[in-house]
N, C-alpha and C positions, 0 to 999 in steps of 0.2 A: 496593482498588479496587474497580472498579462492575464488576459481571457483566454479559456480552458482551451478556444481553438490555436493561440497564438502558443501558448506553451505546447500545445501537440507538437507545432510545426517546429518550435525551437529545438525539442525530443529527436523531431525526424529531419532535422534542415539534410540534405543534400542525398536524401533517397528520395526514390522513385514515388512521383505525387500521385497518381492514380493509387497504387499499393499504401499509400499515408491516408489517402483520403478516405478511401473506400473502409479502412481499419478504424480509422477515428469517427466513423459514420454507426458502425458496429461497437465499438465505446460506447458513444453517445446512448446508444440504443442499451444495452445489458446495464450501463448503471441510472438507465431513468426508467428501469422496472419497478412495477408499484410495489414489490414485495420490498423492496431496499427504502425502509424509513431513515435509513443511514449512513449505510456504503452506498452512495449515491453522487449524482452530480453535484449535490452541496458539500458534501464531505471530501469529493474529490478538488473542489478550489478550496476551501480549509485548509488541506494540505499543501495545496499549491501558494497558498498564501506564505505559510509555512516554510515550503521549500525555498522560495527569493528570500527571506531572509537570512538562511543560513547557508545561499549557493555560493557565498567569494569564501567561504570553509570547504568546499568541498573540491578532491581530488580529478573526479569524473562526475560533470554537471551533468550533463544527459545521459548517461547511466542511470542516475539516482533518478532523474527526470521520468524516464522511459520503465521503470521498477514502480516508481508512481501509480503510471497509467494502467500496469499491470496486476500488482500489488489483487488486487480487487475486481481483475474485469471479470471475474464468473465470480457468485460470488451467489450460497445457497446455505444456511445455516441449518435445514433440515437433511442434508447431506449425511451421509456416515462417514467419508472421508472429504476431510477439509480441501480446500480448492486451489490450495495454493502450487500442488503439482500440476494442474490442470493450467492454472494461469502460466506456469512456468513453459508448460507445450504451448498455448496461446501466445506467448514471447517469441518462442523458437520457430512456431508458422509464420506469425509475422516476419523476424528476422530471414526467416529465409525468401518469403516473399520480396522483402524487400531489397534483399539480397548484401545482406549481412552476412559475412564469411564467418563461417563458425570459429573461426579460430583469432576473429577481430574482438581487440579491447573491449569496445563499445558493447560487444554482443555476450562476452565473456563475464565484464566487470555485472552488466545486467542480471544475467543470472546466477550468477554467485549474490548478489542485491536479494534475487524473488528468491533462494535458497533460505537465505537467512531469516527471510519473515518467516518461515514454516516452525521458524523454533524459537522466534522471537528474543534473543538472545547470540551474543559472541562468547569466547572465551575471555576478551574481558568484562562481561559481566560475572560472570563466575568466579575473580580473584576478589578477596576485599581489600577494599581502596582505590581499586584500580579503576581507570576511566579512560572511555578510547576516544579517538577523535579521524577515525578511519570514515571513509563513506555507508558503510554497515552502521555503524555509532547513532550517524544523524540519521538515516533511514529510517531505523527501529527509532529515533525520537520521535520522527514524525508523527508516529502513529501513537505515541505518548502524549504529545501535546495537549490533547485534549482533557487529560488528569489534571492540569494546571489551571484550565481555566476558569473565567469566574464562575461564581456558584449558579449563576443562572444559564449560563451556558453549558454548566457540566448537568443540572437536571435537564435540561432539554437534551443532550447528547444521552441521556439514562432514558429520558421518554423513544427516544429514535430510536436505540440501539433495542431497546425492549421490544420494540412493536416487530420489529425483524424476529424474534421470539416469543410471537404472541399466539403462537400453537404447543410451547410449553406451559406448566400450570406455573403460579408462581412459585411453589417449594421448588419444581423443578429445574425453574431459571434461576432462583435463589444460587442451587445447589451449583448449577456449572456456571456463574460468576465469579463466585466464590473456589470454583479450579482453577480459572483462568484467571482471576488475581493474585491467588496464591502462587501458579505458576510467574505470572508478570512480575512479582515483589519478593518471589522465595530468592531471589539473585544476591549474592554476596554485596555487602556496603562497605 
């Protein structure tokens, strides 16, 4: 599979190289923060591996790729407000600096993907028996791929995600995970 840097270059092809290099350095710095035991460079690489498996099904692969990079650009489990809105702001700042016009399809579709990440669902998820084949559906599936991983990989995921919430007591963490799982799986099938 492509390296992290090659994937970034693919996503930012044709954009100002100096701007893109600066943002890539920032991205690596943030994804390498010590507090990130799961939402880190390893997790990003894993998601990119899955991306390359489904890339041929996508209508706008570059938008999905940019959304992957910015989805967890800023991540703080202690924050009272989830970072999805901040990450959309970060992407728009990057897009401004890289001179991607606000009405460009790449920018609009990347923003739409980052917005759907906040709800972790689309309208198709709310209809029994429905499924989607839009880029947003694939993008959300990339987040859920870990749930279908082999038992040892899933156990490692559970341990790493628990590490990010080590400040919570076990009962509080369990309640939070149940809430997240209920939201994720309370969709119509």
